[in-house]
Structure formats: C-alpha cells, structure tokens
C-alpha positions in Angstrom: 28.3 12.4 28.4 26.3 13.5 25.1 28.3 12.2 21.8 28.2 15.1 19.2 28.4 14.5 15.6 31.2 15.7 13.6 29.3 18.7 12.5 28.4 19.5 16.2 31.5 19.2 17.3 33.3 21.7 14.8 30.6 24.1 15.3 31.5 24.0 18.9 35.1 24.1 18.6 34.6 27.3 16.3 32.5 28.7 19.1 35.1 28.2 21.6 37.8 29.6 19.8 35.3 32.6 19.2 34.9 32.7 22.8 38.5 32.7 23.8 39.3 35.7 21.2 36.6 37.8 22.6 37.9 37.3 25.9 41.5 37.2 25.9 44.0 37.3 29.0 47.5 38.3 29.4 50.3 36.0 30.8 49.8 34.6 34.2 46.3 36.3 34.3 44.5 33.4 32.2 41.8 33.1 35.0 38.7 33.1 33.0 40.4 31.0 30.3 41.4 28.3 32.8 38.0 28.4 34.3 36.6 28.0 30.8 38.8 25.1 29.7 38.1 23.2 32.8 34.4 23.1 32.6 34.5 22.2 29.1 36.8 18.9 30.0 35.0 18.5 33.2 31.8 18.3 31.0 33.3 15.9 28.8 34.3 13.6 31.8 37.9 14.3 31.2 40.3 13.7 34.5 41.6 17.3 35.5 45.2 16.9 37.0 46.1 18.9 40.4 48.5 22.0 40.0 49.9 24.4 42.1 49.7 27.2 39.6 47.1 29.5 39.5 46.1 29.6 35.8 46.8 26.9 33.1 44.9 23.3 33.0 46.4 19.8 33.1 44.1 16.7 31.8 44.4 13.2 31.1 43.1 10.6 29.1 43.8 6.6 29.0 45.8 4.8 31.5 49.6 4.1 32.5 49.9 0.9 30.7 51.8 2.3 28.0 53.9 5.5 26.8 52.5 8.9 28.1 52.4 11.4 25.4 51.6 15.3 26.0 49.8 17.4 23.7 50.3 21.3 24.2 48.5 24.4 23.7 49.4 28.1 25.0 46.6 30.2 26.1 47.8 33.6 26.6 47.4 36.9 24.4 49.1 39.7 24.1 48.8 43.6 25.0 47.8 44.5 21.6 44.4 46.8 20.7 42.7 44.7 18.3 41.7 45.9 14.6 41.2 43.2 12.6 37.4 43.7 12.2 36.2 40.4 12.9 32.9 40.1 14.5 34.6 38.1 17.4 37.2 41.0 17.7 38.4 41.0 22.0 35.9 42.7 24.1 39.0 43.2 26.8 40.6 46.5 25.9 44.5 46.7 25.0 44.3 42.7 24.7 44.2 40.6 21.8 44.9 37.2 20.8 47.2 38.5 18.2 49.2 35.1 17.9 46.3 33.0 17.3 46.7 30.8 20.4 42.9 31.1 20.7 43.1 28.4 17.8 45.6 26.3 19.4 43.2 26.0 22.3 40.1 24.9 20.4 42.4 22.4 18.3 43.5 20.7 21.4 40.2 20.6 22.7 38.8 19.2 19.9 41.7 16.5 20.0 40.7 15.9 23.7 36.9 15.3 22.7 37.7 12.8 19.8 40.4 10.8 22.1 38.1 10.6 24.9 35.9 8.6 22.9 39.0 6.2 22.3 40.0 6.1 25.9 39.4 2.4 26.3 41.4 1.6 23.2 44.5 3.7 23.8 47.7 2.0 24.3 48.5 4.7 27.0 48.0 7.8 27.9 47.5 11.3 26.6 48.3 14.3 28.9 46.6 17.6 27.7 48.5 21.1 28.6 46.8 24.0 28.3 50.0 26.4 28.9 49.6 29.6 30.5 52.1 32.3 29.8 53.9 31.5 26.3 54.2 35.1 25.2 55.9 36.2 28.9 56.9 35.0 32.3 58.3 31.2 31.0 55.1 29.6 31.4 56.7 26.4 30.1 59.3 26.4 32.8 56.5 26.9 35.3 54.8 24.0 33.8 57.9 22.0 34.2 58.4 22.8 37.8 55.0 22.1 38.5 56.1 18.5 37.7 53.4 17.9 35.0 56.1 16.8 32.4 57.7 14.4 35.0 55.9 10.9 33.4 55.9 12.3 29.8 58.0 10.1 27.1 57.1 12.5 24.2 55.5 16.0 23.5 53.9 17.7 20.6 52.5 21.0 19.7 51.9 23.3 17.0 51.5 27.0 15.9 49.4 28.7 13.2 51.7 30.0 10.5 50.6 33.0 8.0 51.2 33.4 4.5 50.3 29.3 3.7 46.9 27.7 3.2 45.2 26.2 6.1 46.0 22.4 4.9 49.3 22.9 4.9 51.6 21.8 7.7 55.4 22.7 8.2 57.4 20.1 9.7 61.4 19.8 10.3 63.7 17.8 12.1 66.2 19.9 14.3 66.4 23.4 15.0 63.6 25.1 13.5 63.3 28.3 15.7 65.7 30.4 17.4 66.8 31.4 20.9 65.6 34.3 22.6 67.7 36.5 24.9 66.4 39.7 26.6 68.7 42.8 27.7 67.7 46.0 29.2 70.6 48.8 30.0 70.4 52.1 31.7 72.9 54.9 31.3 73.8 56.6 34.1 74.9 60.5 33.4 75.0 63.9 34.9 71.9 65.9 34.3 72.4 69.7 33.0 70.9 72.5 31.2 70.7 72.2 27.6 73.0 75.5 26.8 75.8 73.8 29.0 76.6 70.4 27.9 80.0 70.5 29.4 78.7 70.9 32.7 77.6 67.2 32.3 77.8 63.9 31.0 75.3 63.5 28.4 73.6 60.2 28.5 71.3 60.7 24.8 74.7 61.1 22.7 75.8 57.7 24.6 72.6 56.2 23.8 72.9 56.7 20.2 76.3 55.6 19.9 75.3 52.2 21.5 72.5 52.0 19.0 74.9 52.2 16.1 77.5 50.3 17.6 75.2 47.2 18.8 74.6 46.9 15.1 77.8 46.2 13.8 77.6 42.8 15.8 75.4 41.4 13.0 77.3 43.1 10.0 80.6 42.5 11.5 80.9 39.7 13.7 78.7 37.0 12.3 79.1 34.6 9.8 76.9 35.7 6.6 75.3 32.6 6.5 74.4 32.4 10.2 70.9 33.5 11.8 71.2 35.9 14.3 69.4 39.1 15.2 69.7 41.6 17.8 66.9 44.3 17.8 66.4 47.3 19.9 62.5 47.9 20.7 62.3 50.5 23.3 64.4 53.5 23.9 64.0 56.4 26.7 65.4 59.4 27.6 64.7 62.9 29.2 61.3 64.7 29.7 61.6 68.0 28.6 63.1 70.1 25.6 65.8 72.1 27.6 67.3 69.6 30.1 69.7 67.3 29.7 68.5 64.2 31.5 70.5 62.0 34.2 69.7 58.8 32.8 68.9 57.0 29.1 67.5 53.7 28.9 67.1 50.8 26.2 66.1 47.3 26.2 65.7 44.9 23.3 65.9 41.0 22.3 68.4 38.8 20.9 67.6 35.9 18.6 70.1 33.2 17.4 70.1 29.7 15.8 73.2 28.2 17.3 74.7 28.0 21.1 78.1 29.4 20.0 76.8 32.3 17.8 74.3 33.1 21.3 77.4 33.3 23.5 79.5 35.4 20.6 76.6 38.1 20.6 76.4 38.1 24.1 80.2 38.5 24.7 80.4 41.3 22.1 77.0 42.8 23.3 78.8 43.4 27.2 81.9 44.7 25.4 80.3 47.1 23.3 78.1 48.6 25.9 80.5 48.7 28.7 83.4 50.3 26.6 81.1 52.8 24.4 79.7 53.8 27.9 83.1 54.3 29.3 84.2 56.3 26.2 81.2 58.7 26.6 81.9 59.0 30.2 78.7 57.5 31.4 78.3 54.3 33.7 76.1 51.5 32.0 73.9 49.3 34.1 73.2 45.7 32.0 70.5 43.4 32.8 70.8 40.4 30.6 68.1 37.7 30.6 69.3 34.1 29.0 66.2 33.0 27.7 64.6 30.0 25.9 67.0 27.8 24.0 66.1 26.9 20.4 63.1 24.8 19.1 64.9 21.4 18.5 62.8 18.9 17.0 63.7 14.8 17.6 64.5 13.4 14.4 62.9 10.0 15.0 59.5 11.5 16.4 59.6 14.3 13.3 59.8 11.3 10.9 56.7 9.7 12.6 54.8 12.7 12.9 55.8 13.7 9.0 54.3 10.4 7.8 50.9 10.6 9.7 50.5 14.3 9.1 50.7 13.5 5.4 47.7 11.5 5.3 45.6 14.3 6.0 47.3 17.3 4.9 50.3 18.9 2.7 53.4 18.3 4.6 56.3 20.8 3.4 60.0 21.1 4.9 59.4 23.9 7.5 62.1 26.6 7.1 64.3 27.5 10.0 63.3 31.0 11.8 64.9 32.7 14.7 61.2 33.5 16.3 61.3 31.6 19.5 58.7 29.6 21.7 59.3 28.2 25.3 58.1 25.0 23.8 61.8 24.6 23.5 62.2 24.2 27.2 60.2 21.0 27.2 62.5 19.6 24.3 65.3 20.0 26.7 64.2 17.7 28.9 62.1 15.2 26.7 62.0 14.4 22.8 59.0 16.5 21.0 58.0 17.8 17.7 56.8 21.3 17.0 54.9 21.9 13.9 53.7 25.3 12.0 49.9 24.8 10.6 48.7 27.2 7.8 46.3 30.0 9.0 45.4 31.1 5.5 46.3 35.0 6.5 48.9 37.3 5.0 49.3 39.7 8.1 52.3 38.2 10.3 51.2 37.6 13.8 51.5 40.2 16.9 49.7 42.8 14.8 46.6 44.4 15.4 45.1 43.4 12.3 46.1 39.5 12.8 43.5 37.1 12.1 43.2 33.5 11.4 40.9 31.4 9.7 38.9 29.0 11.7 39.3 26.2 9.1 42.7 25.8 10.7 41.1 24.1 13.6 40.2 21.2 11.8 43.6 20.7 10.6 45.0 21.4 14.4 42.7 18.9 15.7 43.6 15.9 13.4 47.3 17.0 14.3 47.1 16.5 17.8 44.9 13.1 17.7 46.4 11.4 15.0 49.8 11.8 15.9 49.0 11.0 19.5 47.2 7.7 18.4 50.5 6.9 16.2 53.2 7.8 18.9 51.1 5.8 21.3 51.5 2.7 19.1 55.2 3.2 18.0 56.5 4.3 21.3 
C-alpha cells in the first residue's frame, strides 16, 4: 500500500467526491458506487465484510480486542435534474447528489485511509458503513437486518449543512431531528359528466376539503411550542375538462419531535380524513407508514464528540429540526451521535441548484477519524 501525503490524499478525496457527484445513483440502485468504494478500500488493503445486500459497502479496520465503533456515510442520490452549474455536475439525467451524500462518502473514505495507517495501534475496531438507500427504502433498517451493527458499541455520522461555514460543526445531546411518517389517501367517488354533478359523488371537492381540514391539525391541535409539520406534497385527480373523475389522490409526510405528538397527529389525521370523506359522500382508503424515529444523540457520547471536535473546528449547539434521517434507526439499538458540518452553501438541500464546498471534506475526515480514536480510547 503506497503511502499518500496529506496533500495527495486531499486531492484524491476531492476527485472521489466529484466522481460520485458525476455518477450518482438512486436508492437500492447504487451499484457502480458500491463497486467504486469496494475497489478503493480493497486497494488500500482494508478488509471488506460480507453482506447479503445488493448495494452498500461494509468494512473494518483494527481488531476485536476492544470496543467497536461504527462510522456511517450514506451513498444514495435524489431524483432531481441538476442545475448547479458545477464542472462535475451529474451525468445521469434526473439524478443528482442534491443532499451532499457525495461529501459524506469522500469524508469516510479519507478517515478510513488514515485509520488504516494506525491499525496496529487502534484500541479496538472501526467498522465502516457506506449505507444504501437513506433517501428511500429504509437503508438503515436493511443494514441492521443484515447484521452489520450486531457487534457495534457506538456509531457516528454527520450531515452537511447549508448556511454554516465549513469549519463549523453543530452538535446537540438528545433529540436533534424529527421522526418521519408518510401517508397516501385515495378518495373514491362516482364519476359523472361535469354538467350533472348531482348524478355522481365528486372526489375533487372532497379532496379540497380534506386538504384544508388537515392543515387545522397544526394550527388548532398542537401546542404552539411543539414541533410538528404536516405537508401534502402530491395531489392528483381527473384527466380532462368535462368529466368528474371516480377518484382523487393525495400524499405527503408528517414530521414530529415527540412520540406523544406523533401519535396525536396520526389520530387526528385518520379522524379528519375518514369523517370528511363521509361528509362528502366518498370513501377514503388510507395508507399510513410509520417511518423513522427522531434522531436522539446519546448524552455521554455527545459530550466526548463535542470536546474532541472543538479541537479542530468551531462547535456550536445545534438547533432542533424536524427534518429526518434514518441514522435514528441505529440509535434505537446502540448509542450514537449525529452531527452537522457546515458546507458553505446558502441554498437548501434537495434543490437542483444545491452544491457544497469541497473543503468540508477535510472537516468530515477529521470528525470521523479523531472521534473514532477518542471513543476507542474512552469506551
């Protein structure tokens, strides 16, 4: 294994990040990304672990005489047509790393390289989790079901964050991100000619009433100091100008911070949809999916990570948000810390104009490497 200088490693990591960004892949289809990461780690003589999953890469550095710390980076992209204008823009039409997972992968690769150089001196083992399908299809649960964290004592991850400089890291003990639930509703009426609505049951009018009524949950059922968001993101009904359709459809998401609020919104949602549908003489089919829980950082680990990270970055108290991440699924089983690293961007993620500063990779590498070493020392 040829040793790389600090400058050579940084250049290589930026190259890897640009490659991943040029050739992004969607959830459960990260085949080329998986092959590329596997080759890089193999070239660095890092042990690849077996898996039953078609995508995602799992590897380890160190030995079993001590604790096992997992480092996680997500690897999937989003179904967005890129408009960022960067030289390394996506070459896959309609697919883009609009959430910065390319920077996460590059950071973890850099940390893996540095940890490999120190393998003989590690006080335990570091497991690398290049996770599939964070944006969709419950990648974390797939990893868990594959047995990849069965022997892990603690886990670390991070997400890049717009509106903060690249040398800033947000860390907070306790709940930092919201739980996510998803819903789909189909309203079944009776179609008819647009001139004779009395001959049918109009699902479109019912649809409008449902949308308005559901917005009352946040304004009339939630404590003003509690975080809860219900968003209807997709609506569909009819296909021409003079026919009332048989069905209408809407779907969306609920984001909450507390378990009690999560249940309250679900209960109110089901009541409103069913009773409003009945009032408008249509039937409602509801598909409700209980998604990932809240990201909840372990207090003891957070104190360690905050202290270590403050040695190479500006650490601030991360504000609570209701955006979700399936990193929370790991935290239901083992203690973990999920931080936010500034990316120097002002445009939010999941936007076709999103881009992140390559410089955040240096901070991401240090976050993974330094905190992994510190936790191996202290756990």
